[in-house]
Structure formats: structure tokens, C-alpha cells
N, C-alpha and C positions, 0 to 999 in steps of 0.2 A: 204247341211246340214250334210250329212254323212262325208264329208271331214273335216268339222269343228269338229265334234265329235271325229274323229280319231286323230285330232291334239291336243285335250285337254290334254292327258297324257304327250305329249312332252312339251306343254306350261307349265304345272305344274312342270315338271322336271327342265326346264330352270329357272323357278321362284325360285326354291330352291337353285340355284347356284348364285343368285344375292343377295349381302348383303343388308339388309334393312338399310336405313339411320339411323345413330347413332347420339345421342345428343352430342354436342360438349363437349370435356373433359375440366374439370376445370383446369385452369392453377395453377401450384404450385408456390407459392410466395417464392422467395429466400430472406431470411433475412440476412443481412450482420452482421457479428460478430463485425464489427468496431462500435465504439461509438463516436458520435460527439455531444458534449454538445451544448445546445441551448442558455444558459445564457452568455451574454457578459462578466460578471465578471469571470465566469469559464474559458472561452476561454483565457482571459487575464492571469489568474492564470496559466493555462497550458503553455502559451507562456513564462511566467517568469520561470517556472520550466524547460522548454526546454532550456532556455538560460543558465542554470547552467550546462548543458550537462549531466543531469541525464538521466538514461534509465527508462522509465515508460510507463504504459498503463492506460488511463482513464477508469473508471468503471461506469456502469449504476447505477442510484440511486436504492436503495433497502430499503424497510421499513419492519421491523421485529416485530413491535408492542411493547407495554409496554415501550415506550420511547427509543427504540433501532433502529438505522438506519445507513446506510452508504450513505451519500449524498455528491455529489461533491468530490468523492474520486478517488484516483489513486492507482495502484499497482507499487511500486518502485522495480525495478530490481537491480539497482546500482546507486551510486552517483559519483561525481567527486571531486578528490582532486586537488591540484595545478598542479600535473603532471600525475597522474594515476587514473584509475577507482577504486572506493571503493565498495567492495562487501557488501551485506546485508544478514542477516539470520533471518528466522522466522518472517518476516514482512508481515502482511496482509494489508487490505485496510487502506489507510491513507488519511485524508482530504487534499485537494490540498494546502490550505494555510499552514497547518502544514508541508507538504512535502517540500515546499519552504524554510521555516525556518530551518527545519532539514538539508536540503542540504547545506545551508549557514553555519550552525554550524559545520557540518561534515568537510567542507573544511577549513574554517577560524578559527574555534575553536579547532577542534580535530586533524586534519592532521598536521596543523602547530605547535601545541603544541607537537605532537609526534616527529617532526623533531627537535624542539628546545630543548626539555627536555630529550627525549630518544635517539635522534640521529638516528632515523629510521622512515621512512614514514609509515603511516597507510595503511593497505590493506583491512581490513574487520571490520565492526561494527556488533556485535552480539546483538540481541534483544530478548525480551520475548514476542513480539507481539505488536499489536496496537488495533484492534477492539476486543471488548469482551463485550457482553451484561450482564453487572453486575452493582451492586451498589458500591459506595465508602464503603470500609470496615467499618462495625460498624454503618452504617447509612441506611436510606431509600432513599437516594438521588442517582440518576444515576451517574456513573463515566463518565469522559470524554472518556473513552475507549468505552462506549456504542454508541458513535457516531463517532468512528474512529478519535477522536481528541486528542489522547495521544499515546505516544510511551514509552515503557519500555526498556531502554538500559542496557545490562548486561555485555558486555565485548568488548575488542578490540584486534585485531591481527595485527602484524606489519611485515614489510618486512624482518626483521632479525629473524623472527620465534617466537618472544615473544608473549605471550598472557597475557593480563592483564584483570582481572575481578573485578567488584565492590565488590563482596563477598570476594574474596581472597586477594585483594590488597588495599582496602580502609584503612584498619588498619594493613595490613600485607605487605609482599614484601619489596622492597628497598625504600629508601627515595625518589628516583627519581620517582618510580612508584606511590607512594602516592601523590607526588607533581603533577604529570600528572593528576591524577583523580580529584584533587581539583581545578586545573586550568581549566579543561574542565567543571567542575561543575559550577564554577564562570562564565565561558563564556556562558554556557547555561542560567544562570540566567539573563544575559543581553539581551537574545533574546526571551525567552519563558515567558509566563505569570506565569506559575507555574512549579517549579522544586523541586522534592522531592528525597532525597537520604538517605543514612544510618543514617545521623544525625537527620532525621525526626522521624522515628520510626522503630521498628524491622521488620515490613512488607516490608520496603524498604532497608533492609540490603544488598540485592543482585542485586539492579538495581537503575538506575536513571530514574525517571518518569518525562517526559517533555510534556507539553501541552501549547497551546497558551492562553487559558482563564485564568483568575485570575489576581490579582492586583500586579504583580511582587512578588509573594510569593515564596521565595527561602529558602529551608531548606536542 
């Protein structure tokens, strides 16, 4: 009994050196930043956009309330002309169907018109953006921009260094530059549901508004 009592301090000391069993740690879930759409129509749209050789990233759906959302959208990094890549500026989320139509217009409507009329290929399209949670000016109706379904195009840069803007060249500049802007405006009217430019009102004096919705409204 005395031996047992003498060993108690040693047993207690050893017990302090042994870690008590710990509860298993919760595993950290790694969320991939890649986004894979579940809808077949969206997958088909992305495949069609990829076939144009555009550089883009699909974006997750977001709802902002009050009729504003970005659903089935992509972020366009660049488009493709007949021979070279076409840079883009100031462009936010764009609905995938609109991106496909915009890619076709940029190549077949704008780049080819630049070569034929101006003698120089297109290298960059300048925009005033796409998504914007706002109403149509002077109304209580949401703009197509509120769902990333419209793009405002403000200017173009060419391989020879020239820059043509809607504001500066629609009524100014050379005859060739004015012709170029009117030809690509007419080309847009064949592809988009609504196209609004300087002839529509003063609010569009500096850009071409293009959207898929509408009944071939071209001004």
C-alpha cells in the first residue's frame, strides 16, 4: 500500500504529459472560383461564344433587387476579328446571348467595314459599359442595362493609330469616318433588336446603344 501511495505523484506527473483526446477538426471546404453553368441553353451559348474565339469568363448569377440582376452573363476580355484579336475597354458583365451577337457584329460588321472603308483593321472597341442598375431616361421603366442586356459603344481604334468616336466623328471628321460610323450603325440594326445613336436624341450623341430586345428599332 505504501508503494502505491509513493507512486501516485509519479503517475500524476506522467498523466500530465499525455495529451487528452481531441475532437476531430472540422475540415475546411475549398470552394472553386470556377463557375460551371447548369442550364443546357447557357452551356450551348458559351460553346457558341467560344467558337467565335472570344476570350471570356462565365460569371455566377447575381440578384441586386429592384429589377436589377446579372443572369447568364460573361465577362468579355477580347473578341476576334478576321485575323487578329480585338481589345475591349470598360465592359462589365454582358448577357451571353448579347455577347454572341456583339462578337459577330465586331468581326463581320465593324472590322470588315474598317478594312474596306478606312483601309486599316480594327484593334479596339471602346465602350461606356454594359450593366447599370438604372431606368430608361425620363421613365420609370428599367433599362436593358439593368440586366446586362445592353452595351454602349463609344469609339474605335485602328491599326494605323486612328481613333474614331461617335461624339467626335458622327457629324465631324472626314467623309470616310462618317461613312464608317453609319455603315456599322446599319450593320448593328440588322443584328440587334434595338440600336440607338446620335440621330435618336441628345442622350445618345456620344455612343451607340445596342441591345437584343426590341422590334428592330433602329435610330
